[in-house]
N, C-alpha and C positions, 0 to 999 in steps of 0.2 A: 107241532103235533096237536091234533084236535081230539077232545073228548067226545064220545058218541052216545047216541041214544041206545039204551039197552034193548030196544025193540028191533034193531038192525041185526040181520043175520051176518055172521062173520065172513061169509064168502061174497057178500055184496059190497065189494070195495076194490080199490085199485092199488093199495099199498099194503105193506106188511102190517098186520093188526094183532095186537095183544088183547085178549079177553080174559078177565080175571075169573077163574072158576072157584078158587078158594085162596085165602090170604091170612088165615089165622095162624099165629106162630106157636110152635111146639105142640099144640093140641088143636083139635077142631074147637070152634067157639060157638056161642049161642046163635050167632047170625052168619057163620061162615064155615065152610069146610076148611081143612088144613091146606097146605100149599099145593097149588095147581094152576097152570096158566096155559091157555090155548093160543097158539100162534098160527096164523093163517096168512096166505098171500095168493094172488092170482097165479094160476099155472102150477101150483104145488099142493100136495096133500097136507092135511092138518097135522100139527105137532102139539103134543101136550108136554109141557115142561114141569116136571114133578107130578106126583100122583098120590097125594096124601089122602087120608080118610075123608070120604064124602065127595071126592072129585069125580068119580064115575057117574054119580047121580047128576051132578051139575053139568057134566059134559053132554049128557043126553039132550039138554035144552038146545044145543048148538049143532051137533053133528052125530053121526053114527059112531059109537066107540070102536066098532070094528074097522074103521078107516084110518085110525090115528097111528102115527109114530110117537114113541114115548122117549123123552130125554130126562134122565135123573141126575140131579146135582149131587146127591149123596143118599145114603141108605138109612138115615134116621126115620123112625116110623111115620112121623108127620109129613114126610116127603115121598113115601113109596108104598104105604100099606093098603092102598086100594088096588094095587096091581093083582093080587089074588082074585079080586072080583072081576077084573078084566079078563083073566084066564077063564073064569066061568062063562062070561059073555061070549068069548070066542069059541069055547068048546060046546056049549049047550044051547046057544040061541037056535031057535027052530030054522032060521035062515042064516047059517054060520057064514062069517066072512071068508072070502077066498084068499088063500095063501096065509102067510105068517106075518104078524106085526113085528116091525123093527123096534127094538128097545136098546137105547144107548145108556150105559151106566158104568159105575166103578167095577173093579176087577172081580169082586165077589157077589155081583148082583144075582146071577143065576142060582147060586147056593142059598143066599139069604132069602130071596123071594120063594125059591123052591121049598125051603124049610117052612115058611109061613103058609104055603099052600098045601102042604102034605096032608094026606088022609089021617095019619097017625104020628104021634111023637116019635122022634128018632128017624123018621123017613124024610126024604127030599123028593118033591114033585119035579119030575123031568118035564119042563115046559117047552122043550124044543119042538113039540108037535104044533104049537101055535105061535111061538115066539122065535124070532131071529135075533139072538143076543149079540150085541156088539160092544166091545169095551172101549171106553175113552182112552185116548193116548194124549197126554198133556201137551198142549201147545200145537197139536196137529189139527188143522181145520178139516171139517167134514162138510161135504156138499150134500144138502138134503132136498134138492129139487127147486126148480123155478129160479135158479141163479142165486139161491140163498146158501150161506155157509154159517157154521157155528164152530167156534174155537173154544175148547175147554182149557181152563187154567186151574192148577191146583191151588187151593186156598186153605186158610188156617181154621180147621175145625177138627174135632176129635177123630171121626172116621175119614176115610179117603173121600175127599170132597172137592167139587169143582165149581168155579164160577163159569158162566157161559156167555160168550160174546157173539151175538147174532148180527150178521150183515145181510141186508136185503139186496135184491137184484139191482137196486139203484145206488147202493153204497151207504144207505142209512144204517145206523148201528143202535142196537138195543143191547145193553150190558146188564146181566143178571148176576148178582153176587152169590146166589144160593145162600147158605149159612156160612159165615166166616167172621173171625175177629179181624182186627186191623193187621194188614200184611202187605208187602210190596206187590204181590200179584194183583190185588184189588186195583191198584193204581194203573197197572198195565191193562187190566180188564176194562176199566171205565174210561181210559184216556180218549177224550174227544167224542164220547158217545152222544148221540142225539137224545137218547133216553137212558137213564140209569134206574133200574129196578133194584132197590137196595133193601135188604133186611134191616130192621131197626127194632130189636127185641127188647131193649132196655132204655130207661132214662139214664142219663150220664152221671151215675152215682156209683163210684168204685166199691163202696161198701155194701151195695145192694145187688151185685151181680158177679158171677164168676168172670175171671179175667181171660181175655183173649179168644173167646169162642163165638161171640156175637157182637154186633155193632149196636151202639146207642144211637139215638137221633142225632146227637152232636157229631158222632163219628161218621155217620152217613152223610151229613151235611158237609163236613170237612172233606170227605172223599169226593163228593160232587164238585166242590169248589176247586180242589187241587187238580182234578182231571179235566176241568173245563167242559163239563157236560151241559147240554141245553136244558134239560128238565130232569127233576128228581122225583121218582115215584117210590114211596115208602111201603114196605110190606112186612109180613111175618111179625106183626105186633100181637103178642099173646093176650088172652083175655084179662090177665092180671096187670098189664102195662097200660098206662094212660096214653091213649091215642093223641090227645090234645097236647100233652107234654112232649111227646116224641116229635110231633109236627113243629112245635115251637122251637125245640132244640135245633132241628134241621134248618129252619128258616133263619135262625140266628147266625148260622155258619155259611149258608149258601144263598146268594142273592137272586137266583133264578127261580122259576116256578117249582113249588113243592106241593105234593098231594099224597095223602095216604089212601091207597086203593081200597076198593070195596068189591065184594062179589057182584058179578054181572056188568061191571064197568068195562068199556072197550076203548082202546087207544090206537089210533093210527100212528105208525112210526115214520 
């Protein structure tokens, strides 16, 4: 997998490409939006994986937000709360997009985002005028164009949460943990992946973090090693966690390439 110049547009490529829109964990950071990743490949429309605060602005550097399909790992605010802004874009842009955007997500996505987008407290915005909402079914692959599929797997996090395993038209695999503590589903998700995009929210100090809801750098590295992945990309590092320590922890457990992603970086899978 090659790292690419930020100046390249994501549609100028021959393989499935991951472009980092935002990667700050739990909250947006001083140098990054919260979670959001643009996935593109020849012959298929753009997909945005998670849509946290600041992602809509970053997305505009790469493509028209009216063209994207959205896939949500879960509904914590740092992974979904720029979606009300996408509704504004689709409803009020002077040249509105044709048709409805497809959004995949957990079972209560329409209610939760509808509440956040409502005009008044106690109301729910019916977004079906601009959004075609589709609910994840655990372990059931979804074909989203160009020979690409995504399989959602339930992972260990307080809300209904999914890790997502993307397979390209040539069989290359990108595994994305979303937010999760250590659990058997992560090993299934990551098994043999070409690239593992893994959250690493904490350093490995049990006294300094809640148990079972996020990975440390150590745990992300161990997951990559057990699953036999080719490359480990670390993400979701909060502003209060040491990036350098998380990278060092992962490298101590996994002998392959390790990199903590930054906004604007792009990777061919």
